[in-house]
VODRENZA-973273 format. One record per residue (C-alpha): chain; residue number from 0; residue in three letters; x, y, z. Coordinates in steps of 0.02 Angstrom, whole numbers. Example, Ala and Ser with C-alpha at 12.3 -4.5 7.8 and 13.67 -1.06 7.14 Angstrom:
2
  chaine  num  residu      xx      yy      zz
       A    0     ALA     615    -225     390
       A    1     SER     684     -53     357
END
This chain:
81
  chaine  num  residu      xx      yy      zz
       A    0     UNK       0       0       0
       A    1     UNK      69     169     -49
       A    2     UNK      52     316      69
       A    3     UNK      25     489      -2
       A    4     UNK     158     612      55
       A    5     UNK      85     753     155
       A    6     UNK     137     928     108
       A    7     UNK     259     992     239
       A    8     UNK     252    1177     193
       A    9     UNK     167    1289     319
       A   10     UNK     146    1478     329
       A   11     UNK     155    1572     493
       A   12     UNK      90    1749     511
       A   13     UNK     132    1852     665
       A   14     UNK      42    2014     704
       A   15     UNK     137    2133     817
       A   16     UNK      15    2276     836
       A   17     UNK     -99    2206     971
       A   18     UNK    -139    2338    1102
       A   19     UNK    -305    2271    1169
       A   20     UNK    -236    2120    1263
       A   21     UNK    -333    1989    1164
       A   22     UNK    -241    1832    1110
       A   23     UNK    -289    1791     932
       A   24     UNK    -241    1625     852
       A   25     UNK    -307    1554     689
       A   26     UNK    -245    1382     638
       A   27     UNK    -274    1277     483
       A   28     UNK    -188    1131     397
       A   29     UNK     -70    1242     298
       A   30     UNK     -53    1400     404
       A   31     UNK     -63    1482     574
       A   32     UNK     -94    1665     615
       A   33     UNK     -46    1728     787
       A   34     UNK     -72    1896     870
       A   35     UNK    -110    2065     797
       A   36     UNK    -254    2183     819
       A   37     UNK    -424    2124     763
       A   38     UNK    -403    2215     596
       A   39     UNK    -226    2151     566
       A   40     UNK    -272    1972     612
       A   41     UNK    -420    1975     492
       A   42     UNK    -314    2047     350
       A   43     UNK    -176    1918     376
       A   44     UNK    -302    1775     381
       A   45     UNK    -389    1834     223
       A   46     UNK    -222    1855     135
       A   47     UNK    -163    1679     177
       A   48     UNK    -328    1598     130
       A   49     UNK    -328    1687     -39
       A   50     UNK    -144    1642     -63
       A   51     UNK    -182    1457     -42
       A   52     UNK    -332    1472    -159
       A   53     UNK    -214    1545    -290
       A   54     UNK     -88    1406    -263
       A   55     UNK    -225    1275    -277
       A   56     UNK    -287    1351    -442
       A   57     UNK    -108    1344    -507
       A   58     UNK     -89    1164    -448
       A   59     UNK      60    1207    -338
       A   60     UNK     107    1183    -157
       A   61     UNK     222    1284     -44
       A   62     UNK     358    1155     -77
       A   63     UNK     344    1181    -265
       A   64     UNK     346    1370    -276
       A   65     UNK     492    1491    -279
       A   66     UNK     504    1623    -142
       A   67     UNK     484    1766    -266
       A   68     UNK     325    1693    -341
       A   69     UNK     253    1664    -167
       A   70     UNK     294    1843    -117
       A   71     UNK     205    1908    -272
       A   72     UNK      51    1800    -238
       A   73     UNK      44    1859     -57
       A   74     UNK      64    2040    -110
       A   75     UNK     -75    2023    -240
       A   76     UNK    -192    1941    -114
       A   77     UNK    -165    2065      27
       A   78     UNK    -325    2169      48
       A   79     UNK    -302    2356      45
       A   80     UNK    -346    2454     201
END
């Protein structure tokens, strides 16, 4: 029986602008978002979700993509303020 290799790539987002004392953590199979103000945490989560949607449409994983291409995808998927 063959076992399918699980993707080992994982994104971690860290928000540093939390001033309200709340501890925000969002975890999924392929990413984790920690900290940040409510607005920052939401923006980071939306960005990462859209980034993985783009990767899925392209048929790529984090392990198969170059850093520059990933940076461009993240930038394109970051919502404006």
